N, CA, C and O atoms as a Tinker XYZ file with bonds, in Angstrom:
   360  protein
     1  N    165.959000  -99.223000   79.280000    73     2
     2  CA   166.758000  -98.973000   78.088000    64     1     3
     3  C    166.468000  -97.566000   77.582000    63     2     4     5
     4  O    165.307000  -97.201000   77.401000    81     3
     5  N    167.484000  -96.793000   77.357000    73     3     6
     6  CA   167.322000  -95.430000   76.864000    64     5     7
     7  C    167.365000  -95.425000   75.339000    63     6     8     9
     8  O    168.174000  -96.123000   74.727000    81     7
     9  N    166.481000  -94.626000   74.732000    73     7    10
    10  CA   166.448000  -94.496000   73.287000    64     9    11
    11  C    167.036000  -93.150000   72.887000    63    10    12    13
    12  O    166.944000  -92.176000   73.634000    81    11
    13  N    167.637000  -93.104000   71.715000    73    11    14
    14  CA   168.098000  -91.829000   71.175000    64    13    15
    15  C    166.879000  -91.048000   70.727000    63    14    16    17
    16  O    165.856000  -91.633000   70.373000    81    15
    17  N    166.986000  -89.728000   70.741000    73    15    18
    18  CA   165.872000  -88.874000   70.343000    64    17    19
    19  C    165.425000  -89.258000   68.937000    63    18    20    21
    20  O    166.239000  -89.367000   68.019000    81    19
    21  N    164.115000  -89.461000   68.783000    73    19    22
    22  CA   163.548000  -89.820000   67.491000    64    21    23
    23  C    163.636000  -91.298000   67.155000    63    22    24    25
    24  O    163.196000  -91.711000   66.082000    81    23
    25  N    164.202000  -92.113000   68.059000    73    23    26
    26  CA   164.360000  -93.530000   67.767000    64    25    27
    27  C    163.691000  -94.424000   68.817000    63    26    28    29
    28  O    163.946000  -95.628000   68.850000    81    27
    29  N    162.851000  -93.857000   69.660000    73    27    30
    30  CA   162.229000  -94.630000   70.729000    64    29    31
    31  C    161.044000  -95.442000   70.258000    63    30    32    33
    32  O    160.450000  -95.147000   69.221000    81    31
    33  N    160.704000  -96.458000   71.018000    73    31    34
    34  CA   159.497000  -97.244000   70.777000    64    33    35
    35  C    159.632000  -98.221000   69.632000    63    34    36    37
    36  O    160.736000  -98.571000   69.213000    81    35
    37  N    158.464000  -98.662000   69.123000    73    35    38
    38  CA   158.442000  -99.619000   68.021000    64    37    39
    39  C    158.948000  -98.968000   66.740000    63    38    40    41
    40  O    158.716000  -97.784000   66.498000    81    39
    41  N    159.628000  -99.741000   65.940000    73    39    42
    42  CA   160.083000  -99.239000   64.650000    64    41    43
    43  C    158.894000  -99.144000   63.699000    63    42    44    45
    44  O    157.940000  -99.915000   63.807000    81    43
    45  N    158.957000  -98.199000   62.776000    73    43    46
    46  CA   157.890000  -97.997000   61.809000    64    45    47
    47  C    157.619000  -99.297000   61.051000    63    46    48    49
    48  O    158.543000  -99.947000   60.561000    81    47
    49  N    156.357000  -99.662000   60.964000    73    47    50
    50  CA   155.974000 -100.874000   60.258000    64    49    51
    51  C    155.901000 -102.123000   61.126000    63    50    52    53
    52  O    155.408000 -103.158000   60.677000    81    51
    53  N    156.386000 -102.039000   62.364000    73    51    54
    54  CA   156.327000 -103.173000   63.276000    64    53    55
    55  C    154.911000 -103.302000   63.825000    63    54    56    57
    56  O    154.320000 -102.314000   64.261000    81    55
    57  N    154.375000 -104.496000   63.805000    73    55    58
    58  CA   153.016000 -104.735000   64.272000    64    57    59
    59  C    152.954000 -104.615000   65.800000    63    58    60    61
    60  O    153.805000 -105.151000   66.511000    81    59
    61  N    151.937000 -103.905000   66.289000    73    59    62
    62  CA   151.681000 -103.827000   67.714000    64    61    63
    63  C    151.036000 -105.151000   68.111000    63    62    64    65
    64  O    149.894000 -105.418000   67.735000    81    63
    65  N    151.744000 -105.975000   68.860000    73    63    66
    66  CA   151.279000 -107.332000   69.171000    64    65    67
    67  C    149.981000 -107.340000   69.967000    63    66    68    69
    68  O    149.129000 -108.199000   69.740000    81    67
    69  N    149.813000 -106.403000   70.893000    73    67    70
    70  CA   148.575000 -106.353000   71.682000    64    69    71
    71  C    147.390000 -106.043000   70.779000    63    70    72    73
    72  O    146.334000 -106.664000   70.898000    81    71
    73  N    147.562000 -105.093000   69.886000    73    71    74
    74  CA   146.488000 -104.737000   68.961000    64    73    75
    75  C    146.227000 -105.863000   67.975000    63    74    76    77
    76  O    145.073000 -106.160000   67.665000    81    75
    77  N    147.275000 -106.486000   67.484000    73    75    78
    78  CA   147.118000 -107.589000   66.531000    64    77    79
    79  C    146.341000 -108.742000   67.166000    63    78    80    81
    80  O    145.479000 -109.337000   66.520000    81    79
    81  N    146.640000 -109.058000   68.421000    73    79    82
    82  CA   145.931000 -110.133000   69.117000    64    81    83
    83  C    144.446000 -109.792000   69.267000    63    82    84    85
    84  O    143.585000 -110.643000   69.042000    81    83
    85  N    144.156000 -108.567000   69.641000    73    83    86
    86  CA   142.770000 -108.143000   69.811000    64    85    87
    87  C    142.022000 -108.192000   68.484000    63    86    88    89
    88  O    140.883000 -108.654000   68.426000    81    87
    89  N    142.663000 -107.717000   67.422000    73    87    90
    90  CA   142.031000 -107.749000   66.099000    64    89    91
    91  C    141.750000 -109.186000   65.672000    63    90    92    93
    92  O    140.693000 -109.477000   65.112000    81    91
    93  N    142.696000 -110.081000   65.938000    73    91    94
    94  CA   142.513000 -111.481000   65.563000    64    93    95
    95  C    141.333000 -112.101000   66.312000    63    94    96    97
    96  O    140.588000 -112.902000   65.747000    81    95
    97  N    141.165000 -111.732000   67.583000    73    95    98
    98  CA   140.032000 -112.245000   68.360000    64    97    99
    99  C    138.702000 -111.665000   67.879000    63    98   100   101
   100  O    137.678000 -112.347000   67.930000    81    99
   101  N    138.707000 -110.426000   67.419000    73    99   102
   102  CA   137.470000 -109.755000   67.022000    64   101   103
   103  C    137.009000 -110.111000   65.606000    63   102   104   105
   104  O    135.809000 -110.098000   65.331000    81   103
   105  N    137.926000 -110.422000   64.721000    73   103   106
   106  CA   137.576000 -110.649000   63.310000    64   105   107
   107  C    136.477000 -111.677000   63.074000    63   106   108   109
   108  O    135.630000 -111.445000   62.211000    81   107
   109  N    136.440000 -112.790000   63.783000    73   107   110
   110  CA   135.366000 -113.761000   63.521000    64   109   111
   111  C    133.956000 -113.206000   63.774000    63   110   112   113
   112  O    132.974000 -113.767000   63.287000    81   111
   113  N    133.857000 -112.120000   64.522000    73   111   114
   114  CA   132.550000 -111.551000   64.867000    64   113   115
   115  C    132.170000 -110.357000   63.999000    63   114   116   117
   116  O    131.166000 -109.695000   64.265000    81   115
   117  N    132.951000 -110.076000   62.975000    73   115   118
   118  CA   132.718000 -108.899000   62.144000    64   117   119
   119  C    131.338000 -108.910000   61.506000    63   118   120   121
   120  O    130.610000 -107.922000   61.599000    81   119
   121  N    130.971000 -109.993000   60.868000    73   119   122
   122  CA   129.675000 -110.073000   60.182000    64   121   123
   123  C    128.521000 -109.922000   61.169000    63   122   124   125
   124  O    127.552000 -109.215000   60.893000    81   123
   125  N    128.627000 -110.586000   62.316000    73   123   126
   126  CA   127.579000 -110.496000   63.341000    64   125   127
   127  C    127.467000 -109.068000   63.886000    63   126   128   129
   128  O    126.366000 -108.557000   64.088000    81   127
   129  N    128.614000 -108.437000   64.121000    73   127   130
   130  CA   128.607000 -107.066000   64.641000    64   129   131
   131  C    127.997000 -106.108000   63.626000    63   130   132   133
   132  O    127.211000 -105.236000   63.996000    81   131
   133  N    128.346000 -106.258000   62.360000    73   131   134
   134  CA   127.771000 -105.403000   61.328000    64   133   135
   135  C    126.270000 -105.626000   61.220000    63   134   136   137
   136  O    125.510000 -104.673000   61.048000    81   135
   137  N    125.842000 -106.878000   61.320000    73   135   138
   138  CA   124.401000 -107.176000   61.278000    64   137   139
   139  C    123.681000 -106.497000   62.440000    63   138   140   141
   140  O    122.578000 -105.980000   62.266000    81   139
   141  N    124.294000 -106.495000   63.622000    73   139   142
   142  CA   123.704000 -105.834000   64.790000    64   141   143
   143  C    123.600000 -104.327000   64.561000    63   142   144   145
   144  O    122.581000 -103.713000   64.874000    81   143
   145  N    124.654000 -103.744000   64.019000    73   143   146
   146  CA   124.634000 -102.302000   63.730000    64   145   147
   147  C    123.526000 -101.988000   62.720000    63   146   148   149
   148  O    122.834000 -100.979000   62.851000    81   147
   149  N    123.361000 -102.846000   61.720000    73   147   150
   150  CA   122.298000 -102.642000   60.729000    64   149   151
   151  C    120.911000 -102.707000   61.365000    63   150   152   153
   152  O    120.029000 -101.922000   61.019000    81   151
   153  N    120.720000 -103.644000   62.295000    73   151   154
   154  CA   119.430000 -103.759000   62.992000    64   153   155
   155  C    119.126000 -102.458000   63.736000    63   154   156   157
   156  O    118.009000 -101.945000   63.669000    81   155
   157  N    120.123000 -101.931000   64.442000    73   155   158
   158  CA   119.932000 -100.682000   65.186000    64   157   159
   159  C    119.622000  -99.543000   64.225000    63   158   160   161
   160  O    118.711000  -98.754000   64.479000    81   159
   161  N    120.363000  -99.445000   63.130000    73   159   162
   162  CA   120.155000  -98.371000   62.168000    64   161   163
   163  C    118.754000  -98.429000   61.546000    63   162   164   165
   164  O    118.140000  -97.388000   61.310000    81   163
   165  N    118.255000  -99.617000   61.284000    73   163   166
   166  CA   116.967000  -99.776000   60.594000    64   165   167
   167  C    115.762000  -99.761000   61.529000    63   166   168   169
   168  O    114.626000  -99.764000   61.055000    81   167
   169  N    115.976000  -99.745000   62.833000    73   167   170
   170  CA   114.886000  -99.774000   63.801000    64   169   171
   171  C    114.208000  -98.406000   63.865000    63   170   172   173
   172  O    114.689000  -97.498000   64.543000    81   171
   173  N    113.091000  -98.267000   63.154000    73   171   174
   174  CA   112.388000  -96.981000   63.089000    64   173   175
   175  C    111.825000  -96.551000   64.442000    63   174   176   177
   176  O    111.550000  -95.368000   64.641000    81   175
   177  N    111.651000  -97.475000   65.363000    73   175   178
   178  CA   111.147000  -97.147000   66.696000    64   177   179
   179  C    112.284000  -96.881000   67.679000    63   178   180   181
   180  O    112.044000  -96.505000   68.826000    81   179
   181  N    113.512000  -97.077000   67.231000    73   179   182
   182  CA   114.675000  -96.882000   68.090000    64   181   183
   183  C    115.003000  -95.406000   68.276000    63   182   184   185
   184  O    114.451000  -94.540000   67.597000    81   183
   185  N    115.900000  -95.141000   69.197000    73   183   186
   186  CA   116.327000  -93.772000   69.450000    64   185   187
   187  C    117.053000  -93.212000   68.235000    63   186   188   189
   188  O    117.904000  -93.887000   67.656000    81   187
   189  N    116.724000  -91.984000   67.843000    73   187   190
   190  CA   117.404000  -91.383000   66.686000    64   189   191
   191  C    118.923000  -91.327000   66.858000    63   190   192   193
   192  O    119.666000  -91.503000   65.892000    81   191
   193  N    119.391000  -91.078000   68.104000    73   191   194
   194  CA   120.838000  -91.009000   68.333000    64   193   195
   195  C    121.495000  -92.356000   68.068000    63   194   196   197
   196  O    122.588000  -92.422000   67.506000    81   195
   197  N    120.824000  -93.432000   68.475000    73   195   198
   198  CA   121.367000  -94.769000   68.256000    64   197   199
   199  C    121.374000  -95.100000   66.766000    63   198   200   201
   200  O    122.335000  -95.681000   66.262000    81   199
   201  N    120.312000  -94.733000   66.065000    73   199   202
   202  CA   120.226000  -94.996000   64.629000    64   201   203
   203  C    121.297000  -94.222000   63.870000    63   202   204   205
   204  O    121.937000  -94.756000   62.964000    81   203
   205  N    121.485000  -92.959000   64.247000    73   203   206
   206  CA   122.508000  -92.136000   63.601000    64   205   207
   207  C    123.906000  -92.674000   63.907000    63   206   208   209
   208  O    124.755000  -92.738000   63.018000    81   207
   209  N    124.144000  -93.057000   65.150000    73   207   210
   210  CA   125.437000  -93.632000   65.521000    64   209   211
   211  C    125.737000  -94.895000   64.736000    63   210   212   213
   212  O    126.866000  -95.104000   64.292000    81   211
   213  N    124.724000  -95.738000   64.565000    73   211   214
   214  CA   124.898000  -96.972000   63.810000    64   213   215
   215  C    125.189000  -96.669000   62.341000    63   214   216   217
   216  O    126.058000  -97.295000   61.733000    81   215
   217  N    124.466000  -95.716000   61.779000    73   215   218
   218  CA   124.705000  -95.328000   60.379000    64   217   219
   219  C    126.125000  -94.784000   60.209000    63   218   220   221
   220  O    126.809000  -95.115000   59.240000    81   219
   221  N    126.563000  -93.950000   61.151000    73   219   222
   222  CA   127.926000  -93.412000   61.082000    64   221   223
   223  C    128.965000  -94.514000   61.205000    63   222   224   225
   224  O    129.986000  -94.481000   60.519000    81   223
   225  N    128.712000  -95.497000   62.078000    73   223   226
   226  CA   129.657000  -96.605000   62.243000    64   225   227
   227  C    129.802000  -97.379000   60.938000    63   226   228   229
   228  O    130.907000  -97.777000   60.568000    81   227
   229  N    128.697000  -97.592000   60.246000    73   227   230
   230  CA   128.740000  -98.316000   58.974000    64   229   231
   231  C    129.513000  -97.507000   57.930000    63   230   232   233
   232  O    130.360000  -98.052000   57.222000    81   231
   233  N    129.224000  -96.222000   57.838000    73   231   234
   234  CA   129.934000  -95.378000   56.877000    64   233   235
   235  C    131.432000  -95.314000   57.185000    63   234   236   237
   236  O    132.260000  -95.388000   56.277000    81   235
   237  N    131.779000  -95.177000   58.473000    73   235   238
   238  CA   133.194000  -95.119000   58.864000    64   237   239
   239  C    133.927000  -96.391000   58.460000    63   238   240   241
   240  O    135.067000  -96.332000   58.000000    81   239
   241  N    133.288000  -97.525000   58.625000    73   239   242
   242  CA   133.945000  -98.783000   58.302000    64   241   243
   243  C    133.997000  -99.023000   56.805000    63   242   244   245
   244  O    134.946000  -99.623000   56.300000    81   243
   245  N    132.984000  -98.558000   56.098000    73   243   246
   246  CA   132.934000  -98.781000   54.647000    64   245   247
   247  C    133.743000  -97.790000   53.837000    63   246   248   249
   248  O    134.260000  -98.126000   52.772000    81   247
   249  N    133.856000  -96.556000   54.342000    73   247   250
   250  CA   134.502000  -95.505000   53.552000    64   249   251
   251  C    135.601000  -94.770000   54.301000    63   250   252   253
   252  O    136.267000  -93.914000   53.719000    81   251
   253  N    135.808000  -95.078000   55.565000    73   251   254
   254  CA   136.787000  -94.347000   56.366000    64   253   255
   255  C    136.136000  -93.133000   57.001000    63   254   256   257
   256  O    135.105000  -92.651000   56.532000    81   255
   257  N    136.742000  -92.647000   58.066000    73   255   258
   258  CA   136.185000  -91.490000   58.761000    64   257   259
   259  C    136.372000  -90.230000   57.930000    63   258   260   261
   260  O    137.355000  -90.087000   57.203000    81   259
   261  N    135.421000  -89.327000   58.051000    73   259   262
   262  CA   135.503000  -88.054000   57.333000    64   261   263
   263  C    136.635000  -87.219000   57.914000    63   262   264   265
   264  O    136.905000  -87.296000   59.113000    81   263
   265  N    137.308000  -86.414000   57.074000    73   263   266
   266  CA   138.375000  -85.552000   57.602000    64   265   267
   267  C    137.815000  -84.576000   58.630000    63   266   268   269
   268  O    136.696000  -84.084000   58.486000    81   267
   269  N    138.598000  -84.303000   59.661000    73   267   270
   270  CA   138.172000  -83.392000   60.712000    64   269   271
   271  C    138.829000  -82.038000   60.501000    63   270   272   273
   272  O    140.048000  -81.948000   60.356000    81   271
   273  N    138.029000  -80.997000   60.484000    73   271   274
   274  CA   138.559000  -79.646000   60.332000    64   273   275
   275  C    139.196000  -79.203000   61.638000    63   274   276   277
   276  O    138.694000  -79.505000   62.720000    81   275
   277  N    140.303000  -78.487000   61.527000    73   275   278
   278  CA   140.968000  -77.924000   62.691000    64   277   279
   279  C    140.655000  -76.441000   62.700000    63   278   280   281
   280  O    141.069000  -75.700000   61.808000    81   279
   281  N    139.914000  -76.010000   63.723000    73   279   282
   282  CA   139.534000  -74.602000   63.780000    64   281   283
   283  C    139.877000  -74.034000   65.145000    63   282   284   285
   284  O    140.121000  -74.764000   66.106000    81   283
   285  N    139.888000  -72.732000   65.202000    73   283   286
   286  CA   140.165000  -72.054000   66.456000    64   285   287
   287  C    139.679000  -70.624000   66.380000    63   286   288   289
   288  O    139.197000  -70.179000   65.338000    81   287
   289  N    139.801000  -69.909000   67.468000    73   287   290
   290  CA   139.302000  -68.540000   67.531000    64   289   291
   291  C    140.018000  -67.617000   66.546000    63   290   292   293
   292  O    139.453000  -66.621000   66.095000    81   291
   293  N    141.276000  -67.958000   66.215000    73   291   294
   294  CA   142.049000  -67.074000   65.343000    64   293   295
   295  C    142.100000  -67.571000   63.905000    63   294   296   297
   296  O    142.978000  -67.148000   63.153000    81   295
   297  N    141.202000  -68.446000   63.497000    73   295   298
   298  CA   141.193000  -68.932000   62.131000    64   297   299
   299  C    141.742000  -70.342000   61.993000    63   298   300   301
   300  O    141.816000  -70.871000   60.884000    81   299
   301  N    142.118000  -70.943000   63.079000    73   299   302
   302  CA   142.562000  -72.322000   63.035000    64   301   303
   303  C    144.063000  -72.475000   63.058000    63   302   304   305
   304  O    144.819000  -71.522000   62.874000    81   303
   305  N    144.470000  -73.723000   63.292000    73   303   306
   306  CA   145.892000  -74.035000   63.417000    64   305   307
   307  C    146.640000  -73.771000   62.116000    63   306   308   309
   308  O    147.771000  -73.286000   62.141000    81   307
   309  N    146.025000  -74.081000   60.988000    73   307   310
   310  CA   146.699000  -73.886000   59.704000    64   309   311
   311  C    146.990000  -72.407000   59.479000    63   310   312   313
   312  O    148.089000  -72.040000   59.064000    81   311
   313  N    146.009000  -71.566000   59.753000    73   311   314
   314  CA   146.220000  -70.125000   59.595000    64   313   315
   315  C    147.298000  -69.627000   60.541000    63   314   316   317
   316  O    148.110000  -68.781000   60.166000    81   315
   317  N    147.314000  -70.138000   61.757000    73   315   318
   318  CA   148.310000  -69.721000   62.745000    64   317   319
   319  C    149.710000  -70.126000   62.295000    63   318   320   321
   320  O    150.637000  -69.317000   62.341000    81   319
   321  N    149.866000  -71.371000   61.861000    73   319   322
   322  CA   151.171000  -71.847000   61.398000    64   321   323
   323  C    151.622000  -71.048000   60.184000    63   322   324   325
   324  O    152.785000  -70.652000   60.101000    81   323
   325  N    150.723000  -70.809000   59.249000    73   323   326
   326  CA   151.058000  -70.040000   58.058000    64   325   327
   327  C    151.510000  -68.630000   58.432000    63   326   328   329
   328  O    152.492000  -68.130000   57.883000    81   327
   329  N    150.806000  -67.989000   59.356000    73   327   330
   330  CA   151.157000  -66.633000   59.777000    64   329   331
   331  C    152.529000  -66.617000   60.445000    63   330   332   333
   332  O    153.348000  -65.741000   60.166000    81   331
   333  N    152.780000  -67.587000   61.328000    73   331   334
   334  CA   154.070000  -67.653000   62.012000    64   333   335
   335  C    155.199000  -67.846000   61.018000    63   334   336   337
   336  O    156.240000  -67.198000   61.132000    81   335
   337  N    155.011000  -68.726000   60.045000    73   335   338
   338  CA   156.048000  -68.959000   59.034000    64   337   339
   339  C    156.339000  -67.678000   58.282000    63   338   340   341
   340  O    157.501000  -67.314000   58.101000    81   339
   341  N    155.289000  -66.984000   57.837000    73   339   342
   342  CA   155.493000  -65.759000   57.060000    64   341   343
   343  C    156.122000  -64.646000   57.892000    63   342   344   345
   344  O    156.842000  -63.807000   57.352000    81   343
   345  N    155.866000  -64.627000   59.180000    73   343   346
   346  CA   156.446000  -63.597000   60.043000    64   345   347
   347  C    157.928000  -63.836000   60.306000    63   346   348   349
   348  O    158.680000  -62.887000   60.527000    81   347
   349  N    158.355000  -65.109000   60.283000    73   347   350
   350  CA   159.726000  -65.425000   60.668000    64   349   351
   351  C    160.628000  -65.836000   59.523000    63   350   352   353
   352  O    161.829000  -66.013000   59.726000    81   351
   353  N    160.089000  -65.993000   58.336000    73   351   354
   354  CA   160.923000  -66.359000   57.192000    64   353   355
   355  C    160.830000  -65.233000   56.175000    63   354   356   357
   356  O    159.744000  -64.927000   55.682000    81   355
   357  N    161.967000  -64.610000   55.859000    73   355   358
   358  CA   161.944000  -63.477000   54.903000    64   357   359
   359  C    161.600000  -63.920000   53.502000    63   358   360
   360  O    161.540000  -63.094000   52.591000    81   359
């Protein structure tokens, strides 16, 4: 089936059934998984990388992931887009 440009795939707001099924299977284990992450984070004899990863996983789930900066050799994508706009729009 061919889609018109900009109209392909799932419609906005439609649930991805594969993802929904996986989430439904995983939800009963949420508390156990969080408890495991806490054990790793609190293990003072554990690897620092594992402890840091566990701490980050907890923060990501509790507060969302931190915004990621977009940078590049020329000042980043934002600076590049801004420069291009100013060069081409009077």
